[in-house]
C-alpha positions in Angstrom: 0.1 0.0 0.0 2.8 2.4 0.8 4.6 1.5 -2.5 1.3 2.6 -4.3 0.9 5.8 -2.3 4.8 6.6 -3.2 4.0 5.8 -7.0 0.8 8.0 -7.1 2.6 10.7 -5.3 5.5 10.7 -7.8 3.2 10.7 -10.7 1.4 13.7 -9.1 4.8 15.4 -8.8 5.8 14.6 -12.3 2.4 15.8 -13.6 2.7 18.9 -11.7 6.3 19.5 -12.8 5.2 19.1 -16.3 2.4 21.7 -15.9 4.9 24.1 -14.4 7.3 23.6 -17.2 4.7 24.1 -19.8 3.6 27.2 -18.2 7.2 28.4 -18.0 7.5 27.8 -21.8 4.3 29.4 -22.6 5.4 32.5 -20.7 8.8 32.4 -22.6 7.1 32.4 -26.0 4.7 35.3 -25.0 7.7 37.3 -23.7 9.7 36.6 -26.7 6.8 37.5 -29.0 6.2 40.8 -27.1 9.9 41.8 -27.4 9.9 41.0 -31.2 6.9 43.2 -31.7 8.2 45.9 -29.4 11.5 46.0 -31.4 9.8 46.1 -34.7 7.6 49.0 -33.7 10.7 50.7 -32.5 12.4 50.1 -35.9 9.3 51.1 -37.7 9.0 54.5 -35.8 12.8 55.1 -36.6 12.3 54.4 -40.1 9.4 56.6 -40.4 11.4 59.5 -38.7 14.3 59.0 -41.1 12.0 59.0 -44.0 9.7 61.7 -43.1 12.2 64.2 -41.2 15.7 63.6 -42.4 14.6 62.8 -45.9 12.5 65.8 -46.1 15.1 68.1 -44.9 17.4 66.8 -47.5 14.9 67.2 -50.3 14.5 70.8 -49.1 18.4 71.3 -49.0 18.4 69.8 -52.6 15.7 72.4 -53.7 17.6 75.3 -52.2 20.9 74.1 -54.0 18.9 73.8 -57.3 17.3 77.5 -56.7 20.9 78.7 -56.1 22.1 77.2 -59.2 19.2 79.1 -61.2 20.0 82.2 -59.5 23.7 82.0 -59.8 24.7 80.0 -63.0 28.3 80.8 -62.3 28.1 78.6 -59.2 26.8 75.6 -60.9 30.1 73.8 -61.2 30.8 74.4 -57.4 27.3 73.4 -56.3 27.0 70.4 -58.6 29.2 67.9 -56.2 27.2 69.2 -53.2 23.8 68.6 -55.0 25.1 65.2 -56.0 26.2 64.2 -52.3 22.9 65.5 -51.0 21.1 63.4 -53.3 23.0 60.2 -52.8 22.7 60.9 -48.8 19.0 61.1 -49.6 18.8 57.9 -51.4 20.9 56.2 -48.8 18.6 57.3 -46.0 15.7 56.1 -47.9 17.3 52.7 -48.2 18.1 52.6 -44.6 14.5 53.5 -43.7 13.2 50.7 -45.9 15.6 48.1 -44.6 14.6 49.1 -40.9 10.8 48.8 -41.6 9.5 45.2 -42.1 7.0 46.3 -44.9 9.6 44.9 -47.4 9.0 41.3 -46.0 5.1 41.8 -45.9 5.2 42.9 -49.6 7.9 40.2 -50.8 9.1 36.9 -49.5 12.1 36.6 -47.2 14.7 35.8 -50.0 13.7 38.9 -52.0 14.1 41.1 -48.8 17.5 39.5 -48.2 18.4 40.2 -51.8 17.2 43.8 -51.6 19.2 44.4 -48.6 22.4 43.0 -50.2 21.8 45.1 -53.4 21.4 48.1 -51.1 24.8 47.3 -49.3 26.6 46.7 -52.7 25.9 50.4 -53.5 28.4 51.5 -50.8 31.1 49.8 -52.8 33.3 49.2 -49.7 32.6 45.5 -49.6 32.1 43.2 -52.5 29.0 41.2 -51.7 27.5 38.4 -53.7 24.1 36.7 -53.0 23.1 33.3 -54.1 20.6 30.8 -52.8 20.0 27.4 -53.8 16.6 26.3 -53.2 15.9 22.7 -53.3 12.9 23.0 -50.9 11.2 26.1 -50.1 10.7 26.5 -46.4 7.6 28.4 -45.4 8.4 30.8 -42.5 5.5 32.5 -40.5 5.8 36.2 -40.8 7.3 36.4 -37.1 10.0 33.8 -38.4 10.8 35.8 -41.5 11.2 39.0 -39.3 13.6 37.2 -36.9 15.6 35.6 -39.7 15.8 39.0 -41.6 17.0 40.8 -38.5 19.6 38.0 -37.8 20.6 38.5 -41.4 21.0 42.4 -41.0 22.8 41.8 -37.9 25.3 39.5 -39.3 26.2 41.8 -42.3 26.6 44.8 -39.6 
């Protein structure tokens, strides 16, 4: 009888431990999901600020330079490199803004988003990059998994 009681008690303890373990796993999953959602929201806000604020300011500076070129044609040769630099910076900020925002993943698949990021990074010409992917079986990721893989790729490239 004592053996049966001990066996039932051990079974009850094991079951209780499994329940606690499962609750801990569920809590960790919820916590990870919340962290990822928060990070994505922060990156989206930074992306919008870059696009809306810095991008608009650079556009305004470029308009001022173009207006100055029209008012003083003799300065066109001097202002041309500055105008090109501002335009290049504006394009770079737009690219960075798009890479921070996960909208690229929502409109394209993961491989296209990674390829687009590689193309953006190639424009810096400081590193020779090549992208290739051999697709034997196409793995289907959830949108959450795509974001995580894409952010891992970006961190790896940085």
